N, C-alpha and C positions, 0 to 999 in steps of 0.2 A: 694295509695297516702300516703306519709309520713306526719303524722299529729302531729309529735312531736313539742313542742314549741321551740322558740328561746332560752328560758332559759335553756332547756335541751341541746341544741347545745353548748351554752356557758359554760356549766358545765361539758362537756365531759372530761373524764380522758384518756390521751393517754399514752401508754407504752413508755419507753425509747427505743432508737434504739437497745441497747444491749439486752434488754428483748425481743424485737420483733424478733431479729435475731435468738434467741434460739427457739422461738415458731413457726416460719413460716415453719419449716421442709423442708428447701431448696427452698421454693417458694418466696424468698425475692423480686425478681423483680416484681412478680404479686401483692404481698401485697403492695409494694412501689407504684405501679400504683393505687391501691385502695386509699391510702392516698393522692396521687397526685391529684386524681379526687376530693377528699374532699376539698383540698386546693383551687382548681380552683372554685368549687361550692361555697365555703365560700366567696371568694373575689367577685365572680360574683353576689352574692346575697346582698352584702352590698350596702347601699345607702348613701355614704358620711362618714359614721362612720367607718373608717378603723383603726384609732389609737388604739381604745380599743381592737381590735381583733388581733393586731400585735403579741402578745405573742403566741396566738393559731396558727397563720399563721407560725410563726417561728418553733413551735413544730412540725407541720405537715411536713414542708420541711426538718427539721432535721431527721424526721422519714424516709422520702422518700430517702434522700441521705445517711442515715445510712444503710438502707436495700439494696440500689442499688447505690453505689457511682459513677457508670459510667454514670448516667443520665447527661443530658446536660442542658436543659432550666430551670429546677427547681432552679438551683443555682442563675441564673440571675433574676428569678421570685422573689426570696427572696430579692435580692438587690433592686428591684423596690418597693416592698411593705413594707419593714422593714426600715423605715426612720424617725420615730417619736421618737426622743430621742436617746442619745448616746448609751444606753444599747441595743436597738433594732438594731442600725446600727452595733454595735460590733458583734452581733449574725450573721447579714448578712455577715460581713467581715470574720468571721470564716468559714462560708459556702463557700465564694468565695475563700478563701485560700485552702480549700479542693478541690474545682473545679479546681484550678490551678495545684494541685498535680496530679489529675486524667486526666486533659486535658492540659498538659503543652504547647501545640502549639496553643491553642486558645487565641487570643489576647483579646477577649471580656471580659473574666472574670477578667483579669488584668485591663482592662479599667474601669469596674464597681468598682473594689476595689480601684483603684487610685482615681476615682471620689468621692467615699465615704470619703476617707481620706482628700481630698481637700475640698469638698463642705460641707459635714456634720460634719466633725470633725475638720476642720481648720488646719490640719497638712500638710503643703505644702512639707516639706522635705520627709515625708513618701510617700506622693502621687507621688513625683518625682521618688523615688526609685522604686515604683511599676510600674509606667507607662514606665519607661525607659526599663524595661525588655520586654515590648510589642513591642518596636520599631523593625521593621524588620521581625516580624512574618507575616506569610501569611495573607493577607487581612487587616493588620493594616493600618489605615489612615496615610497620610503623616503629618498631623498636630501634631502628637504625639511628634515628635522631638522638634519643636518650643514650644509646650506646656510645655514639661519637662524643657526646657531652661528657660521659664518664671517662672516656679515653683522654679527652683534653684535660679534665680535672686530674687524672692520674699522672699526666705529664707536668702537673703543677700549676695549671692555669684555670682557676674557677671563672675568671673573667671571660676567657675564650669559650668555655662551656656554656656560660650564661648567654653570651652574645649569639651563639649558634641557636640556642633554644628560643630566644626572643625572636630571632629572624624567622624561625619555623612557625612560631605561634602567629606571627603577623602575616604570613604568606600562605599557610595551608588552608584549603577550603574544606578540609575534612574535620568535622567537629570532634570525632573520636580521637584522631591524631592530635588535635589541639589540646584535648584534655590530658593526654599522656605527656605532652611537652610541658604543660603547666604543672603537672605533678612533679616532673623532674626539676622544674624551676624551684618548687617548694623544697625539694631535697637539697638543692644548691644553697638556698637561703639558710636552711638549717645547718648545713656544713660550715657556712661562714661563721655562724654563731658558735659552733663547736670549736672552730679554730681560734676564735677570740678567747674562749674558755681555756684552750690549750696554753695561750700566752699568759692568761691569769694564773694558771697552774704553775708555770715556770716562775712567775713573780712570787707566788706563795712559797715555793721551794727556796728561793733566794732569801726571802724574808724570815722564814721559820726554820730553815735547815732540815726540812723533812717534806715528804710528799703528802698529798691528800689522802684521807681515809674515805671520805665521800665528797661529792661535788659541793655540797652545802658548806664545807669548811671554808670556801672562798668568802663566805659572808660572816664568819665567826668574829665577834668582837674580842678584844677592844680595838684591833687594828685590821679591819676586814680588807681584803684585796678588792672586792666588788661590793657595791651597795645592794645590788639585786642581780639575780640570774636572768638572762634573756629567755624569752619563751622558747620552748622546745619544739614548737611548730609554728609556722607563720599564721595559721588560721584556727587550729583546733586547740582548745583549752584542756586542762586536766592532765597534761603530760609534763615530765620533768627530765632531769639529767641524771645519768648514773655512770659509774666506772664499769666498763664492760669486763666481766670476770675472765674472759679469754684473752682479750687484747690489751686490757688496762687502759683503754682510751675513753675519753669523755664522750658519751653517746646519748642521743635523744631516746627516751623510752618509747616514743612514737614509732621510730624506725628500727631501733634495736641494733643498728650498726652504722658505721660511717659511710659517707658518700664515696664509694670507691668500687673498683672492679674486684671480684674475688680472685685471689691468686693462691692456688693450692701449693702446699710445700713441695709436692712432687714436681710441679711445673718449674718452680724455682731451681730445684736440684737438676732437672733436665737441662735447663738453659745454662746452668753453670758447667755441666759436663760438655755441652756443645761448645761453649766459649773456650774451655780449656783445650778441647781437641783442636779447635780452629787455631788457637794461639800456638799450640805445639806444632801443627802443620806449617804455620807461617815461619816459626823459628827454624824448623827443619829445612825449609826452602832457602831461608836466609843463610 
């Protein structure tokens, strides 16, 4: 029975991957398995306190992948457990970039890397760049194309989102995937019309000195801002425009929301805390 205390485990000193490669005498894969089992044991023995152990988890996985870079699951294991703070996420991202280099046809590593950039680091443009390279790889889910399009739109470029989806429609042999891409193109078309209404709303404010009560106010005589409202969907009739009671945005009644990714308030607060912590650390070093 191993009777060493937890304090001993926390204080263990690990070699660097370069040091380990020199000392394993050609048994890199076997020693990598040893450190991999340590990482699994460490995570499995934790009871809620993962954050304080993340640097050790990262060091163990860096050893595993440094000794045997052809391993598979340890890369994604790091992505799952290294998520407290931007520094730990960046370590996970470096491991995932290595995973992509050694397993270029596996969509999963690109998916985790894109997720980290989007969800943990708030970098939609970089997330779109990474996820776009996973589209079309064997086993990749069909939702990646529409997701990348929304990320592009979130970064301010409906044109880029539309161009991506048009390319996918023209090249995919899968009719189910094509239908999903066409559906997303309809959403983009509707979002363009909503943004035109946003501009008309600003003109209404400048002209009347007050905001809209309802979207139809844009047509109100004697001096209407618009002669007619655009259709609320490219193909389906019977839908209109409303002011969303939660966001106060002009929204199509067909979709009930604007074309964007959902960002929860807690996620925005978490990103703000991370950025403040990173800025504080940078100022301390300066």
